[in-house]
C-alpha positions as CSV (number, residue, x, y, z in Angstrom):
1,X,13.0,-22.0,-13.4
2,X,15.4,-20.8,-10.9
3,X,17.8,-18.0,-13.7
4,X,19.2,-15.9,-11.5
5,X,21.7,-17.1,-8.0
6,X,20.7,-14.2,-5.2
7,X,23.1,-13.1,-2.8
8,X,22.7,-15.6,0.4
9,X,22.6,-13.8,4.1
10,X,25.3,-14.3,6.6
11,X,24.3,-16.7,8.4
12,X,24.6,-16.3,12.4
13,X,26.4,-19.3,14.1
14,X,23.8,-22.2,14.6
15,X,20.6,-19.9,13.1
16,X,18.5,-21.7,10.7
17,X,16.7,-19.4,7.9
18,X,12.9,-19.7,6.9
19,X,10.0,-19.4,5.8
20,X,9.3,-16.9,2.4
21,X,12.8,-16.1,2.2
22,X,14.4,-19.4,1.6
23,X,11.0,-19.8,-0.7
24,X,12.6,-16.2,-2.7
25,X,16.1,-17.6,-2.3
26,X,15.0,-20.7,-4.1
27,X,13.0,-19.0,-7.4
28,X,15.9,-17.1,-7.6
29,X,14.4,-13.7,-6.1
30,X,16.7,-11.6,-3.8
31,X,14.5,-11.0,-0.5
32,X,14.9,-8.0,1.8
33,X,13.1,-9.6,4.7
34,X,14.8,-12.6,7.3
35,X,13.5,-14.7,9.1
36,X,15.2,-16.9,11.1
37,X,15.5,-19.5,14.0
38,X,18.5,-19.2,16.4
39,X,19.7,-21.1,19.6
40,X,21.0,-17.6,20.9
41,X,18.7,-14.8,19.5
42,X,19.8,-11.8,20.7
43,X,23.6,-13.2,20.2
44,X,22.6,-14.4,16.4
45,X,21.2,-10.8,15.9
46,X,24.3,-9.3,18.1
47,X,26.7,-11.0,15.9
48,X,24.9,-9.6,12.2
49,X,24.7,-6.4,13.9
50,X,28.6,-6.2,14.3
51,X,28.9,-7.4,10.6
52,X,27.8,-4.5,9.8
53,X,24.2,-5.6,8.9
54,X,22.4,-3.3,11.0
55,X,20.9,-2.3,14.1
56,X,19.7,-4.4,16.7
57,X,16.8,-4.1,18.6
58,X,14.4,-6.7,21.2
59,X,11.6,-6.6,20.2
60,X,9.8,-9.4,23.4
61,X,12.4,-9.7,26.3
62,X,10.3,-12.4,27.4
63,X,10.1,-14.4,24.6
64,X,13.9,-13.6,23.3
65,X,12.5,-12.0,20.0
66,X,15.1,-9.8,18.2
67,X,15.1,-7.7,15.2
68,X,18.4,-6.3,12.9
69,X,17.2,-3.6,10.9
70,X,19.1,-1.3,8.4
71,X,17.7,1.8,6.5
72,X,19.0,3.4,3.8
73,X,18.8,2.7,-0.2
74,X,19.4,-1.3,0.5
75,X,16.6,-1.4,3.3
76,X,16.5,-4.9,5.0
77,X,15.5,-6.8,7.9
78,X,16.1,-10.1,9.8
79,X,14.0,-11.7,12.8
80,X,15.0,-14.0,15.1
81,X,13.5,-16.3,17.2
82,X,14.5,-19.2,19.1
83,X,14.1,-22.8,17.9
84,X,10.6,-24.0,18.6
85,X,10.5,-26.3,21.6
86,X,8.5,-29.2,19.5
87,X,11.4,-29.3,16.8
88,X,11.8,-27.8,13.3
89,X,9.4,-30.4,11.2
90,X,6.7,-29.3,13.4
91,X,7.6,-25.9,12.9
92,X,7.4,-25.6,9.4
93,X,4.5,-28.2,9.5
94,X,2.3,-25.1,11.1
95,X,2.8,-23.1,8.7
96,X,0.6,-21.9,5.8
97,X,1.8,-22.7,2.3
98,X,4.2,-25.5,1.5
99,X,6.6,-22.8,0.1
100,X,7.0,-21.1,3.6
101,X,7.3,-24.0,5.1
102,X,11.3,-24.5,4.3
103,X,14.2,-23.9,6.4
104,X,17.6,-23.4,5.0
105,X,21.4,-24.0,6.9
106,X,24.7,-22.0,6.2
107,X,25.5,-25.4,4.0
108,X,22.5,-24.2,1.7
109,X,20.9,-27.7,3.0
110,X,16.9,-27.6,2.7
111,X,15.1,-29.3,5.3
112,X,11.1,-29.3,3.2
113,X,8.9,-31.7,5.6
114,X,5.8,-30.5,3.3
115,X,6.9,-30.2,-0.7
116,X,7.3,-26.8,-0.9
117,X,10.0,-27.5,-3.5
118,X,8.0,-29.2,-5.8
119,X,5.3,-26.8,-5.9
120,X,7.9,-23.9,-6.6
121,X,8.7,-25.6,-9.5
122,X,4.7,-26.2,-9.9
123,X,4.4,-22.3,-9.3
124,X,1.6,-23.6,-7.1
125,X,0.2,-22.7,-4.3
126,X,-0.9,-25.3,-2.2
127,X,-1.8,-25.4,2.2
128,X,0.3,-27.2,4.1
129,X,-3.4,-28.2,5.8
130,X,-7.0,-26.6,6.2
131,X,-6.6,-26.7,9.9
132,X,-3.4,-23.9,9.6
133,X,-5.5,-21.6,7.6
134,X,-8.1,-21.4,9.5
135,X,-6.0,-21.4,13.2
136,X,-5.2,-17.9,11.2
137,X,-7.6,-16.5,9.3
138,X,-5.7,-14.0,7.9
139,X,-4.1,-16.9,5.4
140,X,-6.6,-16.6,3.0
141,X,-6.0,-13.4,2.5
142,X,-2.5,-14.0,1.8
143,X,-3.4,-16.7,-0.3
144,X,-4.9,-13.9,-3.1
145,X,-1.6,-11.6,-1.9
146,X,1.1,-14.6,-2.4
147,X,-1.2,-15.9,-5.9
148,X,-0.8,-12.4,-7.2
149,X,2.9,-11.2,-6.1
150,X,4.6,-15.0,-7.0
151,X,2.4,-15.6,-10.2
152,X,1.4,-18.9,-8.7
153,X,-2.0,-20.9,-9.0
154,X,-4.1,-22.0,-6.3
155,X,-4.1,-25.4,-5.9
156,X,-7.1,-26.7,-6.0
157,X,-7.7,-28.2,-2.4
158,X,-6.3,-25.0,-1.5
159,X,-8.4,-23.2,-3.6
160,X,-12.0,-25.0,-2.3
161,X,-10.3,-24.4,1.9
162,X,-10.1,-20.6,0.6
163,X,-13.3,-20.3,0.0
164,X,-14.8,-22.1,3.1
165,X,-12.5,-20.0,5.5
166,X,-13.8,-16.7,3.7
167,X,-17.6,-17.9,4.0
168,X,-17.3,-19.0,7.3
169,X,-15.5,-15.9,8.3
170,X,-18.4,-13.9,6.5
171,X,-21.0,-15.5,8.3
172,X,-19.5,-15.3,11.4
173,X,-18.3,-18.8,12.2
174,X,-14.9,-17.6,12.4
175,X,-13.1,-15.2,13.8
176,X,-11.7,-12.2,11.7
177,X,-8.1,-11.7,12.1
178,X,-6.9,-8.0,13.4
179,X,-8.0,-5.3,11.3
180,X,-4.6,-3.7,11.3
181,X,-3.1,-7.0,10.2
182,X,-5.7,-7.1,7.2
183,X,-5.1,-3.3,6.2
184,X,-1.3,-4.3,5.9
185,X,-2.0,-7.4,3.2
186,X,-4.5,-5.3,1.6
187,X,-1.7,-2.5,1.5
188,X,1.0,-4.6,-0.2
189,X,-2.0,-6.5,-2.6
190,X,-2.7,-2.9,-3.8
191,X,1.0,-1.7,-4.5
192,X,1.3,-4.4,-7.0
193,X,0.9,-3.8,-10.6
194,X,-1.9,-5.8,-11.1
195,X,-3.9,-4.8,-7.9
196,X,-6.9,-5.0,-9.9
197,X,-6.3,-8.3,-11.0
198,X,-5.9,-9.1,-7.1
199,X,-8.7,-6.9,-6.0
200,X,-11.2,-9.1,-9.0
201,X,-9.3,-12.2,-7.3
202,X,-10.4,-11.6,-4.0
203,X,-14.2,-11.7,-5.0
204,X,-14.1,-14.8,-6.8
205,X,-13.3,-16.7,-3.4
206,X,-15.6,-14.5,-1.3
207,X,-13.2,-12.5,0.1
208,X,-14.4,-9.1,-0.4
209,X,-17.7,-10.1,1.0
210,X,-15.5,-9.8,4.3
211,X,-13.5,-7.2,4.1
212,X,-14.9,-5.0,1.3
213,X,-18.7,-6.1,0.7
214,X,-19.1,-2.3,0.0
215,X,-17.4,-3.1,-3.1
216,X,-20.3,-6.0,-4.0
217,X,-23.1,-3.8,-3.9
218,X,-22.0,-2.7,-7.9
219,X,-22.4,-6.1,-9.1
220,X,-25.3,-6.3,-11.7
221,X,-25.7,-2.4,-11.5
222,X,-25.3,-1.3,-15.6
223,X,-25.2,1.9,-15.8
224,X,-25.4,2.9,-19.4
225,X,-24.3,5.8,-21.5
226,X,-20.6,6.0,-20.9
227,X,-20.3,3.1,-19.3
228,X,-19.9,-0.6,-20.8
229,X,-19.8,-2.7,-17.1
230,X,-21.6,-2.5,-13.9
231,X,-20.7,-0.5,-11.5
232,X,-18.1,-3.2,-10.0
233,X,-16.3,-4.1,-12.5
234,X,-16.3,-0.6,-13.8
235,X,-14.3,0.2,-10.5
236,X,-12.0,-2.5,-11.3
237,X,-11.1,-1.1,-14.8
238,X,-10.4,1.9,-13.7
239,X,-7.4,0.9,-11.3
240,X,-6.2,-1.5,-14.2
241,X,-6.4,1.9,-16.4
242,X,-5.0,3.3,-13.8
243,X,-2.2,1.0,-13.3
244,X,-1.7,0.6,-16.6
245,X,-1.3,4.7,-17.5
246,X,0.5,5.7,-14.3
247,X,2.2,2.8,-12.5
248,X,3.4,4.9,-10.0
249,X,0.3,6.0,-8.7
250,X,0.4,6.1,-5.2
251,X,-2.2,4.2,-2.7
252,X,-4.5,7.1,-1.9
253,X,-4.7,7.4,-5.6
254,X,-5.1,3.5,-6.1
255,X,-7.8,3.7,-3.7
256,X,-9.4,6.1,-5.0
257,X,-9.9,4.3,-8.4
258,X,-11.0,1.8,-6.8
259,X,-14.2,3.2,-4.9
260,X,-14.7,6.1,-7.0
261,X,-18.4,4.7,-8.0
262,X,-18.3,2.4,-4.6
263,X,-21.8,4.4,-3.7
264,X,-23.5,4.0,-7.3
265,X,-25.3,1.8,-5.9
266,X,-26.6,3.4,-3.0
267,X,-27.2,6.4,-5.6
268,X,-29.1,5.0,-8.1
269,X,-32.3,6.4,-9.2
270,X,-34.6,5.8,-12.5
271,X,-36.0,8.6,-14.0
272,X,-39.4,8.7,-16.4
273,X,-38.0,8.0,-19.1
274,X,-36.1,4.9,-18.2
275,X,-32.6,6.4,-17.7
276,X,-30.4,6.0,-14.2
277,X,-29.0,8.5,-12.6
278,X,-26.3,8.6,-9.7
279,X,-26.9,11.9,-8.3
280,X,-24.6,12.8,-5.0
281,X,-22.6,9.4,-5.4
282,X,-19.4,11.1,-5.5
283,X,-20.3,12.9,-2.1
284,X,-21.6,10.1,-0.8
285,X,-18.2,7.8,-1.9
286,X,-16.0,10.0,-0.2
287,X,-17.7,9.3,3.0
288,X,-17.9,5.5,2.7
289,X,-14.2,5.7,1.3
290,X,-13.0,7.3,4.3
291,X,-15.2,4.3,6.6
292,X,-13.8,1.4,4.2
293,X,-10.0,2.4,4.9
294,X,-10.5,3.8,8.5
295,X,-12.0,0.3,9.0
296,X,-9.0,-1.3,7.6
297,X,-7.0,0.6,9.9
298,X,-5.5,2.8,6.8
299,X,-3.4,5.9,7.6
300,X,-6.4,8.6,8.4
301,X,-3.6,10.9,5.7
302,X,-4.1,8.5,3.2
303,X,-7.7,8.1,3.6
304,X,-8.6,11.0,3.4
305,X,-6.9,11.7,0.1
306,X,-8.5,9.2,-1.4
307,X,-11.9,10.6,-0.2
308,X,-10.8,13.8,-1.6
309,X,-10.3,12.7,-4.6
310,X,-13.5,10.5,-5.1
311,X,-15.3,13.5,-3.7
312,X,-13.7,15.7,-6.7
313,X,-13.5,13.1,-9.6
314,X,-17.5,13.9,-11.0
315,X,-16.3,17.9,-11.5
316,X,-16.7,19.2,-14.8
317,X,-13.5,20.1,-17.1
318,X,-12.9,23.1,-18.4
319,X,-14.3,24.3,-21.8
320,X,-11.7,27.4,-22.1
321,X,-8.2,28.4,-21.0
322,X,-9.9,30.9,-18.2
323,X,-12.0,28.3,-17.1
324,X,-8.5,25.7,-17.0
325,X,-6.8,28.7,-14.9
326,X,-9.8,28.4,-12.1
327,X,-9.8,24.8,-12.2
328,X,-6.2,24.6,-12.0
329,X,-6.4,27.0,-9.1
330,X,-9.5,25.5,-6.8
331,X,-7.6,22.1,-7.1
332,X,-4.5,22.3,-6.9
333,X,-3.8,20.1,-4.0
334,X,-5.2,17.4,-5.7
335,X,-3.5,17.6,-9.2
336,X,-2.6,15.8,-11.0
337,X,-3.6,13.0,-9.6
338,X,-7.3,14.4,-9.7
339,X,-6.8,14.6,-13.7
340,X,-4.8,10.8,-13.6
341,X,-8.6,9.3,-12.0
342,X,-10.5,11.3,-14.0
343,X,-8.0,9.9,-17.0
344,X,-8.8,6.3,-15.5
345,X,-12.3,6.8,-14.9
346,X,-13.0,7.9,-18.7
347,X,-10.9,5.0,-20.1
348,X,-13.1,2.4,-18.3
349,X,-16.1,3.7,-20.0
350,X,-16.8,2.2,-23.5
351,X,-20.2,2.3,-23.8
352,X,-22.2,4.1,-26.5
353,X,-21.8,7.6,-25.9
354,X,-18.0,7.0,-25.5
355,X,-17.0,8.3,-28.6
356,X,-13.6,9.2,-30.2
357,X,-14.3,12.8,-30.6
358,X,-15.6,12.9,-26.9
359,X,-12.2,11.1,-25.9
360,X,-10.4,13.6,-28.5
361,X,-12.6,16.5,-26.4
362,X,-11.7,14.7,-22.6
363,X,-7.6,14.9,-23.6
364,X,-7.7,18.4,-24.8
365,X,-9.3,19.6,-21.4
366,X,-7.0,18.0,-19.5
367,X,-4.2,19.3,-21.4
368,X,-5.6,23.0,-20.7
369,X,-5.7,22.4,-16.8
370,X,-1.7,20.9,-17.1
371,X,-1.1,23.8,-19.2
372,X,-2.6,26.3,-16.1
373,X,-0.7,24.2,-13.3
374,X,2.4,24.9,-15.0
375,X,1.4,28.4,-15.4
376,X,0.9,28.9,-12.3
377,X,3.7,27.1,-10.8
378,X,5.9,29.7,-12.3
379,X,4.1,32.5,-10.4
380,X,6.1,34.3,-7.9
381,X,4.9,33.2,-4.1
382,X,4.7,36.6,-2.3
383,X,1.2,37.4,-2.6
384,X,-0.1,40.5,-4.4
385,X,-2.0,41.4,-1.4
386,X,-2.0,40.7,2.3
387,X,-4.2,40.6,5.6
388,X,-3.8,44.1,7.2
389,X,-4.1,45.7,3.2
390,X,-7.4,44.4,2.5
391,X,-8.4,45.6,6.4
392,X,-7.5,48.8,5.9
393,X,-8.8,48.9,2.2
394,X,-13.0,47.7,4.0
395,X,-12.2,48.9,6.9
396,X,-12.5,45.6,8.7
397,X,-11.6,43.7,11.7
398,X,-9.9,40.2,11.1
399,X,-12.1,37.8,10.0
400,X,-13.7,36.2,7.3
401,X,-13.8,38.9,5.3
402,X,-10.5,39.5,5.1
403,X,-10.3,36.0,4.3
404,X,-12.7,35.5,1.2
405,X,-10.9,38.7,-0.1
406,X,-7.2,37.2,-0.4
407,X,-9.3,34.1,-1.4
408,X,-10.9,36.1,-4.3
409,X,-7.5,37.7,-5.6
410,X,-5.5,34.6,-5.3
411,X,-7.8,33.0,-7.8
412,X,-7.9,36.3,-10.0
413,X,-4.3,36.3,-10.0
414,X,-4.2,32.3,-11.0
415,X,-6.8,32.5,-13.5
416,X,-4.5,36.1,-15.1
417,X,-7.9,38.5,-14.2
418,X,-5.3,40.7,-12.0
419,X,-0.9,40.4,-11.8
420,X,-0.5,43.5,-10.3
421,X,-1.1,44.9,-6.2
422,X,-3.1,47.4,-7.7
423,X,-5.3,45.6,-9.8
424,X,-5.4,43.5,-6.8
425,X,-6.9,46.7,-5.0
426,X,-9.2,48.1,-7.6
427,X,-10.6,44.3,-7.5
428,X,-11.6,44.0,-3.7
429,X,-12.7,47.4,-3.6
430,X,-15.2,46.3,-6.5
431,X,-16.3,43.3,-5.1
432,X,-16.4,44.8,-1.5
433,X,-20.2,44.8,-0.9
434,X,-20.1,41.3,-2.3
435,X,-17.3,40.4,0.2
436,X,-19.2,41.8,3.3
437,X,-22.3,39.7,1.8
438,X,-20.0,36.7,1.9
439,X,-20.7,36.0,-1.6
440,X,-17.7,36.3,-3.2
441,X,-15.7,33.2,-1.8
442,X,-13.4,32.4,-4.6
443,X,-13.3,28.8,-3.4
444,X,-15.8,26.1,-4.5
445,X,-19.0,25.9,-1.5
């Protein structure tokens, strides 16, 4: 099982390494975060700092918590806390899972009061006790993340306990963790190559009902047409397809893939022929995405970008080079991520209308957009017209008309309709009446 020999850290005098770093060392994985207990945390931190392991900072002077951080190509973090008054073994028995209830001394001797090494060999995630899970309800969600990232399976009694914790949180019988901690767990889960499996597992264990219940609304909502899955499983499949094709996709794009159709159940209608429609689900989905990611206390910029991708994912792809240039110009801030989302969405749909010919046409449209985007990237950065020139041409003061004219010229340049200042001026004069009436804005409504 343990094929590699990772490098052990420098042990400060009298300090013990505890928790996940010990687990990873035993399974042959190089840790990046180290948790220590030490007789004198400040001295231990200063010793590591003197050894060139990073910069020591005090986290909590009253409780004696210290950290050593090293940035750069190989970032590391060491956290130091005092020895627990109740003793080492009692402290380890208060932890979440047996594979984390381990300690190592400078000689490599292991303290293992809960049988964690045996569970490592079994590749099993087993709770130390259900009381420990309930003491910190975030540990139920952490079980999902660790099961995914470690590649372990939940032991039967532990899985049942996780389900009970999730049920009690969903019904209000057990308090929720701080949302900042919840969001941090979700972020780690979503960064994994098999994030879709982690989300599905959270659903199986009842934890989506606690943290992202909107996703569950899609269960049982069939779609027909291009789709072979209900809304919930289609969202999961889109995320899986995205990561299989674009493993370097950033967090905003991953969230957009997972949530792109989240609003469909709330927008569903059935026409007189029995056909389902989901009008407006892109717009409502964008609003829901912002709210859901804000609930998880994720960065606003990330939430807003994910929402913009969700809002744009239903845009029709262009059928000719001219339309492709216009599409690339109008959506340039979302490209190429928008195309990646649209491709993942299409690849996750294998319904009766999803033919090889339709897929080929879709791929060709994407290639036209990418070609147009590359073409526009090579345009000189200087605009063909500037604001003062527009004001002189049209005889207008600074204001919306000038902005609309500049956008009109920028789009016409991107689509190849104009390429010189003279052509740009002629276009503005030709469209002067529409510009003054506010009808010639080159951007989307």
